[in-house]
BAMARSE-259654 format. One record per atom (N, C-alpha, C): residue number from 1; atom name; x, y, z. Coordinates in nm, 3 decimals, m for minus. Each point is the difference from the previous one (the first is absolute). Layout:
! residues N
[NUM "CA" [X Y Z]];
...
This chain:
! residues 85
[1 "N" [0.649 0.926 m0.886]];
[1 "CA" [m0.021 m0.097 0.103]];
[1 "C" [0.040 m0.137 m0.054]];
[2 "N" [0.080 m0.072 0.079]];
[2 "CA" [0.042 m0.132 m0.044]];
[2 "C" [0.005 m0.096 0.118]];
[3 "N" [m0.020 m0.126 m0.030]];
[3 "CA" [0.008 m0.104 0.102]];
[3 "C" [0.146 m0.039 0.017]];
[4 "N" [0.048 0.001 0.125]];
[4 "CA" [0.139 m0.037 0.026]];
[4 "C" [0.010 m0.138 0.065]];
[5 "N" [m0.108 m0.048 0.059]];
[5 "CA" [m0.001 m0.134 0.058]];
[5 "C" [m0.142 m0.054 m0.005]];
[6 "N" [m0.010 m0.128 m0.036]];
[6 "CA" [m0.132 m0.063 m0.013]];
[6 "C" [0.012 m0.143 0.051]];
[7 "N" [m0.070 m0.030 0.107]];
[7 "CA" [0.007 m0.134 0.058]];
[7 "C" [m0.138 m0.064 0.002]];
[8 "N" [m0.014 m0.111 m0.069]];
[8 "CA" [m0.125 m0.077 0.006]];
[8 "C" [m0.001 m0.072 0.134]];
[9 "N" [m0.111 0.014 0.075]];
[9 "CA" [m0.014 m0.066 0.131]];
[9 "C" [m0.141 m0.058 0.008]];
[10 "N" [m0.023 m0.079 0.102]];
[10 "CA" [m0.133 m0.054 0.027]];
[10 "C" [m0.022 0.006 0.150]];
[11 "N" [m0.029 0.122 0.049]];
[11 "CA" [m0.018 0.024 0.143]];
[11 "C" [m0.144 0.046 0.019]];
[12 "N" [m0.086 m0.091 0.042]];
[12 "CA" [m0.142 0.035 0.010]];
[12 "C" [m0.052 0.040 m0.137]];
[13 "N" [m0.050 0.122 m0.012]];
[13 "CA" [m0.051 0.049 m0.128]];
[13 "C" [0.104 0.081 m0.077]];
[14 "N" [0.119 0.017 0.056]];
[14 "CA" [0.106 0.075 m0.066]];
[14 "C" [0.068 m0.090 m0.103]];
[15 "N" [0.010 0.049 m0.123]];
[15 "CA" [0.058 m0.079 m0.109]];
[15 "C" [0.136 0.050 m0.045]];
[16 "N" [0.033 0.126 0.032]];
[16 "CA" [0.131 0.053 m0.038]];
[16 "C" [0.031 0.120 0.088]];
[17 "N" [0.130 0.025 0.017]];
[17 "CA" [0.049 0.118 0.070]];
[17 "C" [0.091 0.073 m0.097]];
[18 "N" [m0.023 0.131 m0.012]];
[18 "CA" [0.063 0.077 m0.107]];
[18 "C" [0.064 0.127 0.057]];
[19 "N" [0.120 0.031 m0.048]];
[19 "CA" [0.068 0.125 0.033]];
[19 "C" [0.007 0.085 m0.127]];
[20 "N" [m0.025 0.130 0.013]];
[20 "CA" [m0.010 0.090 m0.115]];
[20 "C" [0.094 0.118 0.018]];
[21 "N" [0.063 0.044 m0.110]];
[21 "CA" [0.081 0.122 m0.001]];
[21 "C" [m0.080 0.108 m0.072]];
[22 "N" [m0.014 0.116 0.063]];
[22 "CA" [m0.069 0.112 m0.063]];
[22 "C" [0.094 0.072 m0.096]];
[23 "N" [m0.057 0.088 m0.080]];
[23 "CA" [0.082 0.077 m0.094]];
[23 "C" [0.093 0.096 0.074]];
[24 "N" [m0.032 0.031 0.126]];
[24 "CA" [0.087 0.087 0.081]];
[24 "C" [0.113 m0.078 0.066]];
[25 "N" [m0.002 m0.132 m0.009]];
[25 "CA" [0.107 m0.081 0.056]];
[25 "C" [m0.033 m0.065 0.134]];
[26 "N" [m0.119 0.020 0.052]];
[26 "CA" [m0.039 m0.066 0.125]];
[26 "C" [m0.032 m0.146 m0.028]];
[27 "N" [0.044 m0.089 0.088]];
[27 "CA" [m0.041 m0.139 m0.008]];
[27 "C" [m0.098 m0.025 0.114]];
[28 "N" [m0.118 m0.048 m0.037]];
[28 "CA" [m0.104 m0.030 0.098]];
[28 "C" [m0.017 m0.151 0.002]];
[29 "N" [0.023 m0.058 0.116]];
[29 "CA" [m0.004 m0.145 0.015]];
[29 "C" [m0.131 m0.045 0.063]];
[30 "N" [m0.049 m0.115 m0.045]];
[30 "CA" [m0.110 m0.065 0.069]];
[30 "C" [m0.139 0.015 m0.057]];
[31 "N" [m0.012 0.037 m0.128]];
[31 "CA" [m0.133 m0.007 m0.061]];
[31 "C" [m0.037 m0.148 m0.010]];
[32 "N" [m0.129 m0.030 0.014]];
[32 "CA" [m0.045 m0.139 m0.002]];
[32 "C" [m0.105 m0.020 m0.108]];
[33 "N" [0.012 m0.110 m0.074]];
[33 "CA" [m0.107 m0.042 m0.091]];
[33 "C" [m0.086 m0.094 0.082]];
[34 "N" [m0.127 0.037 0.017]];
[34 "CA" [m0.091 m0.075 0.085]];
[34 "C" [m0.114 m0.055 m0.084]];
[35 "N" [m0.033 m0.128 0.022]];
[35 "CA" [m0.111 m0.063 m0.070]];
[35 "C" [m0.124 0.008 0.088]];
[36 "N" [m0.108 0.056 m0.056]];
[36 "CA" [m0.126 0.009 0.074]];
[36 "C" [m0.109 m0.070 m0.081]];
[37 "N" [m0.119 m0.002 0.055]];
[37 "CA" [m0.113 m0.061 m0.072]];
[37 "C" [m0.031 0.075 m0.129]];
[38 "N" [0.038 0.127 m0.008]];
[38 "CA" [m0.027 0.083 m0.118]];
[38 "C" [0.120 0.011 m0.094]];
[39 "N" [0.103 m0.079 0.021]];
[39 "CA" [0.119 0.006 m0.084]];
[39 "C" [0.121 0.046 0.078]];
[40 "N" [0.099 0.049 m0.071]];
[40 "CA" [0.125 0.043 0.063]];
[40 "C" [m0.001 0.151 0.021]];
[41 "N" [0.069 0.043 0.105]];
[41 "CA" [0.020 0.143 0.022]];
[41 "C" [0.136 0.020 0.065]];
[42 "N" [0.045 0.125 0.002]];
[42 "CA" [0.131 0.033 0.057]];
[42 "C" [m0.022 0.061 0.138]];
[43 "N" [0.063 m0.060 0.101]];
[43 "CA" [m0.003 0.053 0.135]];
[43 "C" [0.124 0.085 0.026]];
[44 "N" [m0.019 0.106 0.074]];
[44 "CA" [0.110 0.090 0.033]];
[44 "C" [0.092 m0.064 0.105]];
[45 "N" [0.126 0.042 0.002]];
[45 "CA" [0.088 m0.045 0.108]];
[45 "C" [m0.063 0.037 0.135]];
[46 "N" [0.007 m0.091 0.095]];
[46 "CA" [m0.065 0.027 0.128]];
[46 "C" [0.081 m0.062 0.113]];
[47 "N" [m0.037 0.039 0.123]];
[47 "CA" [0.061 m0.061 0.117]];
[47 "C" [m0.108 m0.021 0.104]];
[48 "N" [0.026 m0.096 0.087]];
[48 "CA" [m0.094 m0.034 0.105]];
[48 "C" [0.029 0.083 0.125]];
[49 "N" [m0.104 0.059 0.058]];
[49 "CA" [0.017 0.077 0.122]];
[49 "C" [m0.003 m0.093 0.121]];
[50 "N" [0.029 0.053 0.116]];
[50 "CA" [m0.003 m0.080 0.123]];
[50 "C" [m0.139 m0.055 0.028]];
[51 "N" [m0.103 0.071 m0.045]];
[51 "CA" [m0.137 m0.046 0.023]];
[51 "C" [m0.044 m0.106 m0.101]];
[52 "N" [0.086 m0.031 m0.098]];
[52 "CA" [m0.031 m0.103 m0.098]];
[52 "C" [m0.060 0.052 m0.130]];
[53 "N" [m0.027 0.130 m0.007]];
[53 "CA" [m0.051 0.059 m0.124]];
[53 "C" [0.115 0.024 m0.098]];
[54 "N" [m0.032 m0.003 m0.128]];
[54 "CA" [0.098 0.032 m0.103]];
[54 "C" [m0.023 0.143 m0.048]];
[55 "N" [0.108 0.075 m0.017]];
[55 "CA" [m0.010 0.135 m0.055]];
[55 "C" [0.086 0.008 m0.126]];
[56 "N" [m0.053 0.070 m0.101]];
[56 "CA" [0.075 0.019 m0.124]];
[56 "C" [0.115 0.096 0.024]];
[57 "N" [0.116 m0.035 m0.053]];
[57 "CA" [0.117 0.086 0.010]];
[57 "C" [0.010 0.096 m0.118]];
[58 "N" [m0.073 m0.030 m0.107]];
[58 "CA" [m0.001 0.084 m0.120]];
[58 "C" [m0.145 0.032 m0.032]];
[59 "N" [m0.023 0.126 m0.030]];
[59 "CA" [m0.134 0.044 m0.040]];
[59 "C" [0.013 0.075 m0.131]];
[60 "N" [m0.074 m0.043 m0.101]];
[60 "CA" [0.005 0.065 m0.131]];
[60 "C" [m0.133 0.072 m0.021]];
[61 "N" [0.005 0.132 0.004]];
[61 "CA" [m0.122 0.080 m0.015]];
[61 "C" [m0.036 0.024 m0.145]];
[62 "N" [0.098 m0.001 m0.088]];
[62 "CA" [m0.025 0.024 m0.143]];
[62 "C" [m0.057 m0.128 m0.062]];
[63 "N" [m0.126 0.007 m0.042]];
[63 "CA" [m0.070 m0.117 m0.054]];
[63 "C" [0.071 m0.057 m0.123]];
[64 "N" [0.048 0.088 m0.089]];
[64 "CA" [0.067 m0.046 m0.122]];
[64 "C" [0.131 m0.071 0.033]];
[65 "N" [0.073 0.053 0.097]];
[65 "CA" [0.125 m0.063 0.041]];
[65 "C" [m0.026 m0.137 0.060]];
[66 "N" [m0.103 m0.011 0.083]];
[66 "CA" [m0.034 m0.129 0.060]];
[66 "C" [m0.039 m0.102 m0.108]];
[67 "N" [m0.080 0.043 m0.097]];
[67 "CA" [m0.038 m0.089 m0.110]];
[67 "C" [0.122 m0.046 m0.079]];
[68 "N" [0.094 0.092 m0.025]];
[68 "CA" [0.120 m0.036 m0.074]];
[68 "C" [0.083 m0.102 0.079]];
[69 "N" [0.017 0.023 0.130]];
[69 "CA" [0.074 m0.093 0.085]];
[69 "C" [m0.065 m0.137 0.000]];
[70 "N" [m0.132 m0.005 0.019]];
[70 "CA" [m0.071 m0.128 0.000]];
[70 "C" [0.014 m0.071 m0.133]];
[71 "N" [m0.009 0.074 m0.108]];
[71 "CA" [0.012 m0.059 m0.133]];
[71 "C" [0.139 m0.061 m0.021]];
[72 "N" [0.104 0.074 0.036]];
[72 "CA" [0.138 m0.050 m0.016]];
[72 "C" [0.019 m0.129 0.081]];
[73 "N" [m0.045 0.001 0.125]];
[73 "CA" [0.021 m0.115 0.089]];
[73 "C" [m0.085 m0.118 m0.044]];
[74 "N" [m0.128 0.021 m0.029]];
[74 "CA" [m0.086 m0.113 m0.038]];
[74 "C" [0.038 m0.058 m0.135]];
[75 "N" [0.043 0.084 m0.094]];
[75 "CA" [0.048 m0.051 m0.129]];
[75 "C" [0.123 m0.087 0.020]];
[76 "N" [0.092 0.043 0.085]];
[76 "CA" [0.120 m0.079 0.029]];
[76 "C" [m0.036 m0.130 0.068]];
[77 "N" [m0.096 0.004 0.090]];
[77 "CA" [m0.044 m0.123 0.068]];
[77 "C" [m0.058 m0.099 m0.098]];
[78 "N" [m0.087 0.047 m0.089]];
[78 "CA" [m0.060 m0.090 m0.098]];
[78 "C" [0.106 m0.061 m0.089]];
[79 "N" [0.099 0.078 m0.040]];
[79 "CA" [0.109 m0.052 m0.083]];
[79 "C" [0.081 m0.106 0.074]];
[80 "N" [0.036 0.030 0.126]];
[80 "CA" [0.078 m0.096 0.079]];
[80 "C" [m0.079 m0.126 0.029]];
[81 "N" [m0.129 0.014 0.032]];
[81 "CA" [m0.085 m0.115 0.029]];
[81 "C" [m0.015 m0.087 m0.124]];
[82 "N" [m0.013 0.064 m0.116]];
[82 "CA" [m0.012 m0.075 m0.126]];
[82 "C" [0.128 m0.079 m0.028]];
[83 "N" [0.116 0.060 0.027]];
[83 "CA" [0.127 m0.066 m0.025]];
[83 "C" [0.032 m0.111 0.098]];
[84 "N" [m0.060 0.003 0.119]];
[84 "CA" [0.028 m0.105 0.099]];
[84 "C" [m0.099 m0.116 m0.011]];
[85 "N" [m0.106 0.017 m0.082]];
[85 "CA" [m0.099 m0.107 m0.017]];
[85 "C" [0.050 m0.108 m0.092]];
């Protein structure tokens, strides 16, 4: 798994938008680094429905895979944030 695009943003609580390539060659666009009262977390790519609700476009059922993805993205965010300070 590797990051193919990383954009620092400041949209509400969103701090970065990240695209990832899996080991199988899929590119998944739109992971979000979100700042909350409890720290940072990774939000899944999502879209807004006609009723105004957001639904996740990606669901990761494997807990270890999700932890690895979050670790890769949050480590990259911390590195980029440190370099832009």
